[in-house]
N, C-alpha and C positions, 0 to 999 in steps of 0.2 A: 554750918552757915549756908542755909539755903537761900537762892535768889527767887525772884518772882517768877521766875522760867521754870524752875522746879514745880512751885505749885500750881501752875497752871497746866503744866505736863500731867501732873499726878490727877488733879481734877478731870480733865479732857479723857484719860486712859479710863477712869473709873466712872463715865459717864454712861448711863444705860443707852442701850442701841436703839430702843424703840423711841421713834419720833413723837408719839402721842404721849410716852413719859416724859420725854424732853418739854415737851409744850407745857403738860401740867406741872412742871418743876417751874418753868419761867413763868407761867400765871400765878403759883404761890409766891413766887419772889415779888413779881409786882404787887399781888394783894396785901403782902406783909407791909408794903411802902405805901400802900393807897395810891399806887400807880406814879408816884411822885419818885423819878431817878434820875441823877444828874445825866447830863449826855456824856458818852462815852468819848474815849480819844483813842485815835490811830495809836498801834504800837507794835512793836514787832519782838517777838520771842524766839528762843530756840525751845523745840519742842520735838520730843521723840517721834518715830515714824507712825505710831499708832494713833496719837495725838495729832499728829499732821494730817493724817488720813481722814481722820473725823472733822477736823477744823475745815480741810480744804473743799470738803462738799457740803458742809452745813447749809450755806446760804442757798444753794439749790435744794436740798431735802427740806427746807424749809418753804421754799416756793411751793413745791409739789404740795405741801400738807397745807397750803393757803395760811401759811403764817410767817410770810416774807418779811425780810428788814427787821426781824427781833433777833437776830444771833446774839446780839449782846446780852440780853436777857437769859438765854440759855447758857451761856460761858459765865455769867455772873451768879447764877443759879448752881452751876456747877461747883464753883469754887467757894461760895457760901457754903454747899453741902460739905465740901473738902474740910474746910476750916472748923464747921461745927463738929464734924466728926472728930477732927483734932483737939478739938477742947474736952470732949466728952473723954477722949482718953488721958487727958491730965497733962501734967508738965513732965517733959522728958527729963530723966535724969542725966547729969552731967557725963560726959564720957570719962571712962577711966582711962588714965595713962598707964600704960604698960611700962614695967620698970625695964630698964637696960639691962640685956644679959652681958657679962662680963665676956663671955664667949663671942659676941657679936663682933665681927670683924671689920664691918662696913666701916668707912671714914667718913 
């Protein structure tokens, strides 16, 4: 049972490091929707240290690349990419429950 923060963390950790590539991903994301994207909502999620390092500098990096105030599209493109990759892998098999060992003394 994964929460939204797990998906966000995985998407951000897998994000290309080159800002030009990120901008192309965001532009493709917008092109697919003909520029029509619902407004974002402010949210708070717990993510790992590498995802935090990426997201905490994103606005500054995008400003320097003259692509400011579009971080929502970068993050959205990253999430869409992760979800598309997961869809390509197909359905996960259900976990197999281990049989209890009689020698297990835990109570």
